[in-house]
N, C-alpha and C positions, 0 to 999 in steps of 0.2 A: 813263395812266402819263403825259403830257408835261405833264397839270395839275400832277401830284405834283412833279415835278423843278423846273416853274416855281417852285411855291409853294417846298422847300427852296433854290431860287437866291435866292428873294425873301427868305427869312429868313437867307440868308450872308450877302445883302448889308448887311441891317441889323445886324449887328456892328460895322460900321464906327462910331468913335467912342463906341463902349460901355465902360465899365468897372466892375468889381468886379460887384455882385450883379445891376443891368441886363445886364451883358457875358452872366452864366450863365445868366440866365434864357433870352435869347434865343439863347444858345450850346445848350441846351438845343431850345430850337424848334426851330431846322436839324438839328441830331441825329436829333430826330424825324422830321423830313421826308425826311432823308434815308436815314433806315431806311426810312422804310416808301416809297419810290421805287426802293430795290433789293429791296426785299420784291417789287416787282410788276414787277421787269426779272428776277426769277429765275423765278417765277409765269408771265410771258410766254412767255419763253425754251422752259422744262419745256412750256407748252399748245404750244408751236407747231414746236419742235423745232430752231429756232433759236438757234445760238450767242451764249448770254449777253453776251459783251460786245461783241457786234454789236448785241444791242440795244440796251442802254446806250449804244453811243456813237452810235447815231442817234436815241435819244431826246434826249440832249444837245446834239448837232447842233440838231436841230430846236429846241430852246428858244434855245439862243446865235445861233441864226441866221436863226430866223423861219421855216423851212421849214414846212412843210405837216406836218399827224400823220403822220410813218411807221408807226408803231405805239399803237395805241388805249390 
């Protein structure tokens, strides 16, 4: 799950400076990556009984702050 969020963040960052078709293509990459991350969060929360928002925030914190992998 951390890898999915990291990939989504990298894809989002690559939007900077793009325009027109390049932007649209990269936006789709980011949107697909973000959707995959959200699906993984939902599945993990359902499987573990954790609150979905807590799972999401833990994963995002780990990516943004370099924490150890708190969720798989």
